[in-house]
Residue, then its C-alpha position, 0 to 999 in steps of 0.5 A: m756304748l750299751h749298758r747290759l744288767y744282769l739281776s740275779p734274785g735271792m732265795f725268795g726269787f725267781g725270774q718269772l714264776g707262774g707269771f709274775g716277775y720278780f723283778a718287774h718294777l727295778r727291771e723296768a725303773l732302771r732301764a727307764r733311768f738310763v734312758e733319762l740320762g741319755h745311756e742305752a741299756v738292756v736288763h737281764v734277769v738271770d734265773v737262778p736255782p732258788t736255793a742251791s749253793i752259791r758257786r752254781r748259782a754264780a756259775r749259772l749268771t756267769e753263763a748267762v752274761a756269756e751267752s748275751a753279752q757282746e764286745g763293747d758292752a758295758v756290764h754291771l751285775v745286780g744281786h739282791s738278797t743271795g743274788g748279791l753274793d752270786a754277783r761277788l762270786a761271779a766276777s771275783p778273780s779268785a772264784r774256782l766256778l763249774v764253768d768253761a774258762r770261755a764263759r768268763g770272757w766277759l769280765h774285763s767288760l764288768r763295770s760294775v757289781t751293786t748288792l741289794n739287801t745282801p748278806h755278807y757277812g751272814t743272816p741268823l735267819a738261814s742258820f734256822f731256815a737250816t734245822k728240821s723245823g727252818q726248812q718246813m718254814l722256809y717252804a711255807v715263808s716262801a710258799f707265802t711270799f708267792v701268793a702275797l705277791t701276786l694275790s696282794a691279799p690271799p684267804l685271810t683265815l686261811a693265811s691267818a692259821l699258817v702265820l700262827a703256824v710260822g710263829r710257833v714253828d722254833q719250838a714245833v714238834g712233829v705234829e705242829l710241822r705236819v699242820l704246818e704242811r697241810l695248810t702251805e698245801r692249802l694256800l698253793g691250792v688256791l692259785e689257778p692249776a697252771r699256776s699252782r703246779e709251776v710254782r709247786a715246781y718251784l719250791d720242790a726246787i727249794q727242797a731237794d737242793q738247799g746248798a744257799v741256806i747252809q752257806l748264808t749263815p754267819e760261820a759260813m760267810d766268815l769262809f767266804q769273806a776269806g776267799v772271795e776277792d773284789r776284782p780290780g778296776v771293778r765298781y762295788q756299791c751296796a743299798v741297805a734297808a732296815a725296817p722299823a723294829p716290831e712293837a706292840f703299839g705298832v700293831a694298831r696301824h694294821l687294825l683296819s685292815p685284817w689282811r696287813l695285820v696278819s703280815h704284821g705277823l709273819f714280818t714280827t716272826l722273821y724279824g724277831l728270828t734275824a735279830r738273834f745275835d752271836d757275839r762271835y760272828p756279828c753279821a756285820a763289817p768290822a768297822l764303817t767308814l765314816e761316810a758310811e756311818r754318816q749316811l746310815v744315821s742321815a736315813l735312819g736317824r740313828l746308827p743301827g745296832a746289830r740286831s736291827n734287820d730287813g726282816v731277813v738280812p741284817v742292816l750291818s751285814q748289807i754293806w760292801g763297797e760304797l754305800v749308795w743309798a740307805g732307808a727305812a725298807d723291809h727285804l723285798d719293798v726295795l725290789g718295787h714290792f711295796r704299798g702302793p697303786t695296784r692297777g694293770e697286772r700284778g707285778q707290772g703296773g701295780h704294786s702287792d706288799w709282802l710284808a707289812c713292816g710299817a717302813e712307809f717305804d713308797e715310789r718316790a723312795f723307790r725312784g731315789l734309791v734307782a737314781a742312786v743305784v744307777a748313778g753309781m754304776l755309771r761313775p769309774a770304779d775310782g769315782 
């Protein structure tokens, strides 16, 4: 039996952009793990509109599977961040997607849905991104993410100014927002012309359609949970990450690396926005299973509180289905974008960190996560 895995990226994500693969590390690690266990697997990366509505993204995912899955294949959907919601909606028997009914003919072959760092109950960060200043910040952070991953260390003075502006954007007025816009444009200017044009087109798509931003708010996800059913006979599993909360003394560990100090500043801003809490919409499951509580305490040393997050998504919002892995990491560490060897081509042989969160997630932790996810995929839905 051939296993086909379909990877759907999150809001900061993309399939392939400017020669860089968002899922490059995870794609290869998943395929290699299946081979190690004696199974044949093909891993597909699906390009979905970055911030379009979840319904539109799920429709594109559905079509991508229909274009390549064959009768007899075992289909597995894997979504990171918003991509996990794409996967759930594509799989749901209650979904009304904008696709031909024949495009859903593969659903009888669906074996599993895996969500990584997915905001099942929303994220307060989306509520901020839905504001005028938040939209400008989303554009800036998306640009910063791509440049940081591909160049590893962008020009320090420019990156410092951008992060400082992002840190003040919550109280920003028109003049300050224009400063942030100019800094973002200057940051994009360090890219090669061909790559810069491609990245700008991606960022333009983010500005043109921000349906998912509104839908990821805690209030909107309350409705998503009410209407999106799990598909019977399909295994649902998740991996969750918690980043260390920023602390004053934590800055000291980054003093020897000016770039990591700048990166930690951005993480601190994102963590603070994501830690906002409204007890009417708490971004958490009504209750955790005893097994999930045990796993979280074992992995993190404590049961995470309502404000604990990975820099983008609250920890307790990431749980859906069986919890197969939990650990200390930030939002992109789990894809292989962590501090590590930088040999080889960026996004292929080496690792580039996105945020210096202090989690110390490494190759060993990454391999453990992949092993747990694949083991879950190979178990039956009721196993």
